[in-house]
A tleap script that builds the chain and sets N, CA, C and O, in Angstrom:
source leaprc.protein.ff14SB
mol = sequence {
  NMET LYS SER PRO ILE VAL GLY LEU ARG VAL
  SER SER VAL ILE PHE GLY LEU MET CYS LEU
  ALA GLN VAL LEU ARG LEU VAL THR GLN ILE
  GLU VAL VAL VAL ALA GLY HIE GLN VAL PRO
  PHE TRP PRO ASN ALA ILE ALA PHE VAL ILE
  LEU GLY GLY LEU SER ILE TRP THR TRP GLN
  LEU SER SER THR ALA SER CARG
}
set mol.1.N position { -14.129 -20.540 -0.805 }
set mol.1.CA position { -13.037 -19.951 0.372 }
set mol.1.C position { -13.429 -19.658 1.168 }
set mol.1.O position { -14.614 -19.331 1.106 }
set mol.2.N position { -12.702 -19.565 2.507 }
set mol.2.CA position { -12.757 -19.159 3.802 }
set mol.2.C position { -12.875 -17.699 3.951 }
set mol.2.O position { -12.294 -16.882 3.236 }
set mol.3.N position { -13.663 -17.427 4.927 }
set mol.3.CA position { -13.863 -15.994 4.998 }
set mol.3.C position { -12.645 -15.139 5.469 }
set mol.3.O position { -12.577 -13.969 5.093 }
set mol.4.N position { -11.356 -15.848 6.547 }
set mol.4.CA position { -10.135 -15.274 6.605 }
set mol.4.C position { -9.472 -14.848 5.450 }
set mol.4.O position { -9.117 -13.682 5.279 }
set mol.5.N position { -9.212 -16.177 4.282 }
set mol.5.CA position { -8.510 -16.055 3.391 }
set mol.5.C position { -8.831 -14.891 2.356 }
set mol.5.O position { -8.032 -14.415 1.549 }
set mol.6.N position { -10.487 -14.437 2.586 }
set mol.6.CA position { -10.904 -13.303 1.561 }
set mol.6.C position { -10.458 -12.322 2.042 }
set mol.6.O position { -9.808 -11.558 1.330 }
set mol.7.N position { -10.689 -12.021 3.515 }
set mol.7.CA position { -10.300 -10.737 4.010 }
set mol.7.C position { -8.645 -10.515 4.141 }
set mol.7.O position { -8.178 -9.388 4.306 }
set mol.8.N position { -7.762 -11.783 4.044 }
set mol.8.CA position { -6.350 -11.093 3.910 }
set mol.8.C position { -5.870 -10.949 2.311 }
set mol.8.O position { -4.778 -10.492 1.976 }
set mol.9.N position { -7.016 -11.483 1.290 }
set mol.9.CA position { -6.431 -11.122 -0.211 }
set mol.9.C position { -6.983 -9.515 -0.474 }
set mol.9.O position { -6.406 -8.690 -1.181 }
set mol.10.N position { -8.227 -9.303 0.270 }
set mol.10.CA position { -8.903 -8.140 -0.138 }
set mol.10.C position { -7.773 -6.905 0.548 }
set mol.10.O position { -7.340 -5.936 -0.077 }
set mol.11.N position { -7.482 -7.234 1.882 }
set mol.11.CA position { -6.588 -6.235 2.770 }
set mol.11.C position { -5.394 -6.314 1.527 }
set mol.11.O position { -5.353 -5.239 0.929 }
set mol.12.N position { -4.688 -7.044 1.144 }
set mol.12.CA position { -3.723 -7.248 0.129 }
set mol.12.C position { -3.784 -6.422 -1.191 }
set mol.12.O position { -2.884 -5.767 -1.718 }
set mol.13.N position { -4.738 -6.566 -1.488 }
set mol.13.CA position { -5.075 -5.692 -2.664 }
set mol.13.C position { -5.321 -4.170 -2.369 }
set mol.13.O position { -4.895 -3.346 -3.179 }
set mol.14.N position { -6.026 -3.742 -1.188 }
set mol.14.CA position { -6.168 -2.477 -0.791 }
set mol.14.C position { -4.581 -1.762 -0.113 }
set mol.14.O position { -4.394 -0.546 -0.107 }
set mol.15.N position { -3.677 -2.644 0.357 }
set mol.15.CA position { -2.329 -1.958 0.445 }
set mol.15.C position { -1.557 -1.776 -0.744 }
set mol.15.O position { -0.664 -0.936 -0.850 }
set mol.16.N position { -1.989 -2.747 -1.833 }
set mol.16.CA position { -1.189 -2.688 -2.841 }
set mol.16.C position { -1.424 -1.519 -3.836 }
set mol.16.O position { -0.523 -0.966 -4.468 }
set mol.17.N position { -3.002 -1.147 -3.911 }
set mol.17.CA position { -3.414 0.270 -4.663 }
set mol.17.C position { -2.908 1.333 -3.905 }
set mol.17.O position { -2.451 2.261 -4.572 }
set mol.18.N position { -2.862 1.461 -2.506 }
set mol.18.CA position { -2.268 2.273 -1.519 }
set mol.18.C position { -0.726 2.311 -1.951 }
set mol.18.O position { -0.180 3.414 -1.929 }
set mol.19.N position { -0.160 1.456 -2.249 }
set mol.19.CA position { 1.287 1.299 -2.562 }
set mol.19.C position { 1.243 2.039 -4.175 }
set mol.19.O position { 2.068 2.950 -4.241 }
set mol.20.N position { 0.848 1.935 -4.826 }
set mol.20.CA position { 0.729 2.393 -6.111 }
set mol.20.C position { 0.443 3.735 -6.088 }
set mol.20.O position { 1.018 4.476 -6.886 }
set mol.21.N position { -0.607 4.303 -5.054 }
set mol.21.CA position { -0.863 5.874 -5.459 }
set mol.21.C position { 0.683 6.347 -4.629 }
set mol.21.O position { 1.077 7.393 -5.143 }
set mol.22.N position { 1.360 6.006 -3.836 }
set mol.22.CA position { 2.720 6.550 -3.425 }
set mol.22.C position { 3.498 6.486 -4.331 }
set mol.22.O position { 4.057 7.579 -4.417 }
set mol.23.N position { 3.967 5.591 -5.301 }
set mol.23.CA position { 4.715 5.561 -6.260 }
set mol.23.C position { 4.047 6.694 -7.402 }
set mol.23.O position { 4.781 7.434 -8.057 }
set mol.24.N position { 2.645 6.705 -7.519 }
set mol.24.CA position { 2.391 7.661 -8.775 }
set mol.24.C position { 2.745 9.199 -8.282 }
set mol.24.O position { 3.340 10.065 -8.924 }
set mol.25.N position { 2.222 9.271 -7.001 }
set mol.25.CA position { 2.926 10.790 -6.516 }
set mol.25.C position { 4.556 11.011 -6.590 }
set mol.25.O position { 4.974 12.156 -6.759 }
set mol.26.N position { 5.390 10.009 -6.474 }
set mol.26.CA position { 6.651 10.271 -6.683 }
set mol.26.C position { 7.251 10.350 -7.906 }
set mol.26.O position { 8.347 10.898 -8.019 }
set mol.27.N position { 6.579 9.795 -8.990 }
set mol.27.CA position { 6.648 9.551 -10.186 }
set mol.27.C position { 6.423 10.911 -11.057 }
set mol.27.O position { 7.165 11.588 -11.769 }
set mol.28.N position { 5.241 10.983 -10.724 }
set mol.28.CA position { 4.588 12.588 -11.328 }
set mol.28.C position { 5.095 13.938 -10.603 }
set mol.28.O position { 5.182 15.021 -11.181 }
set mol.29.N position { 5.371 13.738 -9.435 }
set mol.29.CA position { 5.807 14.804 -8.307 }
set mol.29.C position { 4.688 15.822 -8.501 }
set mol.29.O position { 4.739 16.992 -8.881 }
set mol.30.N position { 3.739 15.108 -8.162 }
set mol.30.CA position { 2.494 15.977 -8.002 }
set mol.30.C position { 2.510 16.778 -6.214 }
set mol.30.O position { 2.837 16.234 -5.158 }
set mol.31.N position { 2.123 17.930 -6.403 }
set mol.31.CA position { 2.535 18.954 -5.395 }
set mol.31.C position { 1.157 18.803 -4.424 }
set mol.31.O position { 0.073 19.128 -4.908 }
set mol.32.N position { 1.251 18.230 -2.845 }
set mol.32.CA position { 0.103 18.526 -1.894 }
set mol.32.C position { 0.686 19.567 -0.975 }
set mol.32.O position { 1.837 19.719 -0.566 }
set mol.33.N position { -0.464 20.269 -0.756 }
set mol.33.CA position { -0.328 21.233 -0.055 }
set mol.33.C position { -1.524 21.260 1.144 }
set mol.33.O position { -2.716 21.421 0.882 }
set mol.34.N position { -1.036 21.091 2.371 }
set mol.34.CA position { -2.012 21.291 3.562 }
set mol.34.C position { -1.693 22.296 4.609 }
set mol.34.O position { -0.709 22.504 5.319 }
set mol.35.N position { -2.832 22.833 4.465 }
set mol.35.CA position { -2.458 24.083 5.691 }
set mol.35.C position { -1.762 25.132 5.051 }
set mol.35.O position { -1.372 26.000 5.832 }
set mol.36.N position { -1.454 25.334 3.700 }
set mol.36.CA position { -0.662 26.427 3.136 }
set mol.36.C position { 1.132 25.789 2.966 }
set mol.36.O position { 2.059 26.415 2.451 }
set mol.37.N position { 1.190 24.480 3.536 }
set mol.37.CA position { 2.693 23.880 3.685 }
set mol.37.C position { 2.720 22.726 2.684 }
set mol.37.O position { 1.835 21.895 2.481 }
set mol.38.N position { 3.876 22.838 2.118 }
set mol.38.CA position { 4.015 21.723 0.949 }
set mol.38.C position { 4.425 20.689 1.493 }
set mol.38.O position { 5.480 20.728 2.127 }
set mol.39.N position { 3.567 19.315 1.359 }
set mol.39.CA position { 4.062 18.078 1.908 }
set mol.39.C position { 5.421 17.492 1.295 }
set mol.39.O position { 5.455 17.398 0.068 }
set mol.40.N position { 6.403 17.138 1.933 }
set mol.40.CA position { 7.559 16.598 0.954 }
set mol.40.C position { 7.344 15.214 0.352 }
set mol.40.O position { 6.301 14.600 0.575 }
set mol.41.N position { 8.234 14.757 -0.345 }
set mol.41.CA position { 7.991 13.448 -0.988 }
set mol.41.C position { 8.386 12.237 0.030 }
set mol.41.O position { 7.736 11.194 0.113 }
set mol.42.N position { 9.538 12.531 0.782 }
set mol.42.CA position { 10.196 11.506 1.569 }
set mol.42.C position { 9.207 10.436 2.221 }
set mol.42.O position { 9.374 9.217 2.227 }
set mol.43.N position { 8.010 11.238 2.838 }
set mol.43.CA position { 7.099 10.191 3.344 }
set mol.43.C position { 6.522 9.335 2.442 }
set mol.43.O position { 6.141 8.213 2.774 }
set mol.44.N position { 6.402 9.865 1.086 }
set mol.44.CA position { 5.854 8.693 0.116 }
set mol.44.C position { 6.410 7.597 -0.296 }
set mol.44.O position { 5.823 6.618 -0.757 }
set mol.45.N position { 8.275 7.823 -0.039 }
set mol.45.CA position { 8.911 6.598 -0.226 }
set mol.45.C position { 9.159 5.723 0.836 }
set mol.45.O position { 9.767 4.674 0.627 }
set mol.46.N position { 8.634 6.128 2.304 }
set mol.46.CA position { 8.660 5.475 3.214 }
set mol.46.C position { 7.214 4.785 3.370 }
set mol.46.O position { 7.230 3.677 3.906 }
set mol.47.N position { 6.283 5.165 3.073 }
set mol.47.CA position { 4.894 4.624 2.783 }
set mol.47.C position { 4.972 3.422 1.619 }
set mol.47.O position { 4.566 2.276 1.815 }
set mol.48.N position { 5.554 3.885 0.410 }
set mol.48.CA position { 5.618 3.045 -0.395 }
set mol.48.C position { 6.429 1.608 0.215 }
set mol.48.O position { 5.863 0.524 0.068 }
set mol.49.N position { 7.302 1.654 0.659 }
set mol.49.CA position { 8.300 0.397 1.219 }
set mol.49.C position { 7.101 -0.089 2.290 }
set mol.49.O position { 6.641 -1.170 1.922 }
set mol.50.N position { 6.523 0.375 3.415 }
set mol.50.CA position { 5.652 -0.322 4.165 }
set mol.50.C position { 4.385 -0.704 3.647 }
set mol.50.O position { 3.874 -1.682 4.193 }
set mol.51.N position { 3.689 -0.103 2.617 }
set mol.51.CA position { 2.776 -0.659 2.069 }
set mol.51.C position { 2.939 -1.765 1.330 }
set mol.51.O position { 2.261 -2.784 1.458 }
set mol.52.N position { 3.953 -1.581 0.436 }
set mol.52.CA position { 4.342 -2.906 -0.405 }
set mol.52.C position { 4.629 -3.948 0.426 }
set mol.52.O position { 4.366 -5.096 0.068 }
set mol.53.N position { 5.157 -3.708 1.539 }
set mol.53.CA position { 5.633 -4.824 2.414 }
set mol.53.C position { 4.334 -5.544 3.081 }
set mol.53.O position { 4.138 -6.753 2.957 }
set mol.54.N position { 3.476 -4.685 3.793 }
set mol.54.CA position { 2.344 -5.450 3.990 }
set mol.54.C position { 1.407 -6.093 2.790 }
set mol.54.O position { 0.666 -7.072 2.872 }
set mol.55.N position { 1.606 -5.441 1.914 }
set mol.55.CA position { 0.777 -6.097 0.476 }
set mol.55.C position { 1.395 -7.658 0.471 }
set mol.55.O position { 0.769 -8.701 0.660 }
set mol.56.N position { 2.523 -7.519 0.251 }
set mol.56.CA position { 3.194 -8.956 0.237 }
set mol.56.C position { 2.678 -9.920 0.973 }
set mol.56.O position { 2.052 -10.901 0.573 }
set mol.57.N position { 3.020 -9.551 2.338 }
set mol.57.CA position { 3.020 -10.118 3.424 }
set mol.57.C position { 1.559 -10.508 3.552 }
set mol.57.O position { 1.464 -11.710 3.797 }
set mol.58.N position { 0.554 -9.974 3.480 }
set mol.58.CA position { -1.074 -10.545 3.550 }
set mol.58.C position { -1.202 -11.349 2.429 }
set mol.58.O position { -1.835 -12.393 2.589 }
set mol.59.N position { -0.775 -11.122 1.393 }
set mol.59.CA position { -1.157 -12.031 0.323 }
set mol.59.C position { -0.245 -13.431 0.536 }
set mol.59.O position { -0.700 -14.523 0.196 }
set mol.60.N position { 0.928 -13.302 1.063 }
set mol.60.CA position { 1.747 -14.861 1.465 }
set mol.60.C position { 1.172 -15.467 2.489 }
set mol.60.O position { 1.434 -16.641 2.751 }
set mol.61.N position { 0.014 -14.485 3.449 }
set mol.61.CA position { -0.286 -15.274 4.537 }
set mol.61.C position { -1.774 -15.963 3.894 }
set mol.61.O position { -2.156 -17.071 4.272 }
set mol.62.N position { -2.495 -15.191 2.937 }
set mol.62.CA position { -3.757 -15.741 2.572 }
set mol.62.C position { -3.256 -16.932 1.643 }
set mol.62.O position { -4.136 -17.777 1.479 }
set mol.63.N position { -2.088 -17.195 1.014 }
set mol.63.CA position { -1.437 -18.297 0.216 }
set mol.63.C position { -1.242 -19.543 1.262 }
set mol.63.O position { -1.443 -20.694 0.875 }
set mol.64.N position { -0.869 -19.279 2.511 }
set mol.64.CA position { -0.438 -20.333 3.254 }
set mol.64.C position { -1.572 -21.044 4.093 }
set mol.64.O position { -1.660 -22.200 4.509 }
set mol.65.N position { -2.559 -19.754 4.214 }
set mol.65.CA position { -4.034 -20.446 5.009 }
set mol.65.C position { -4.760 -20.938 3.968 }
set mol.65.O position { -5.820 -21.331 4.456 }
set mol.66.N position { -4.753 -21.128 2.784 }
set mol.66.CA position { -5.041 -21.842 2.029 }
set mol.66.C position { -5.164 -23.141 2.008 }
set mol.66.O position { -6.137 -23.872 1.825 }
set mol.67.N position { -3.716 -23.403 2.283 }
set mol.67.CA position { -3.438 -24.801 1.949 }
set mol.67.C position { -3.987 -25.931 3.148 }
set mol.67.O position { -3.812 -27.138 2.984 }
savepdb mol mol.pdb
quit
């Protein structure tokens, strides 16, 4: 494998794991408090969409780069 392909796949997996962490917080309703203020859940939904898109995009880039 070529180095750029490995880098794209590693970043895709990392984005995917971060995406799963966002879904986990949304499903389990874990409360996060920062400096005494509760963090709302809507940023997790936005992060889920963005990270999921980045994960799929980088994986597709690695697949087209390997051809």
